[in-house]
C-alpha positions, -999 to +999 in steps of 0.1 A: +127+874-071+090+872-077+081+838-092+072+843-129+044+817-127+020+803-100+038+772-087+020+746-066+035+716-049+011+687-049+016+653-034+000+626-056+002+610-091+009+633-120-013+611-141-043+624-121-038+661-130-059+679-155-033+701-172-022+708-207+011+689-205+031+668-180+069+664-177+081+630-165+115+614-162+128+593-190+158+573-200+177+576-233+158+547-249+125+563-238+110+530-226+086+539-197+100+515-172+107+537-142+081+540-115+066+573-128+068+564-164+052+530-158+023+546-138+018+572-165+018+545-192-007+524-173-031+554-173-022+568-208-020+536-227+008+517-244+007+539-274+024+567-256+055+545-249+056+534-286+054+570-297+082+579-274+105+550-283+100+557-320+118+590-314+147+575-296+173+570-284+181+605-274+209+621-254+208+629-217+196+665-212+170+664-239+132+660-241+108+641-264+072+651-268+044+626-273+006+628-271-010+623-238-029+591-248-058+586-224-046+612-199-064+645-194-030+661-204-027+666-242+011+661-241+037+642-222+072+656-222+097+628-215+128+645-200+161+626-200+178+641-169+199+611-160+217+587-183+222+550-182+256+558-166+238+572-135+262+601-134+250+629-112+256+658-137+237+689-126+243+704-161+224+676-178+197+678-152+192+715-158+194+710-196+166+684-194+144+707-173+151+736-195+144+716-227+111+705-212+101+740-203+111+752-238+090+724-254+060+734-233+064+770-243+066+760-280+034+740-276+016+770-261+010+752-228-009+772-202-010+747-174+021+725-169+029+698-144+061+680-137+075+654-114+109+657-098+136+647-123+168+630-114+157+614-082+140+583-097+172+562-095+187+579-065+212+600-086+201+633-071+185+640-038+151+658-037+170+690-025+193+689-055+165+682-079+144+710-064+173+735-065+178+726-102+142+734-109+144+767-091+175+777-111+158+768-144+126+787-133+148+818-127+166+813-161+133+808-180+113+835-162+101+852-194+090+819-210+072+806-178+056+840-173+035+834-204+020+802-188-007+802-162+006+776-137+031+749-129+023+720-106+051+700-092+037+665-084+057+648-057+055+615-040+066+622-004+066+648+024+104+650+020+100+661-017+073+686-007+097+702+018+126+702-007+105+720-034+090+745-009+124+754+004+140+758-030+111+780-042+112+800-010+150+805-015+144+816-051+118+842-040+141+856-013+168+864-039+170+900-051 
């Protein structure tokens, strides 16, 4: 399969990227207490968390959209891929990724960035999270094809390798 969108793997903080929207992991209550959420809130401002929390709580597998606050990104998509139960449910993970991609499409996003979802509390491995993203990219090919680029912002070399392998496997399928 030819990828429907230019996808780059970038090792660094998603808060540094100049894109239209970012997808970050969230919990059902939408407080930005995880490592990525806290880092984004630090850069974006407390108002982003207040805007998110006002829309919650939400079920696992869903997404909430807020403004980007002080970030270059206009929007933050808070994707709830793992619940408080810490249950490794690939269906909920893929639902959250799909909901985030759908929200980005509805917003008319051209440049999108995301962090790995589901790994922040050790529920999924980087390989499992990357495979889920690849499956959703294949399922949402038409939607993503209308966007210009997707950047996957990762924190480690292990995550870089996982996403590169998952995307290579997706490209090698007929």
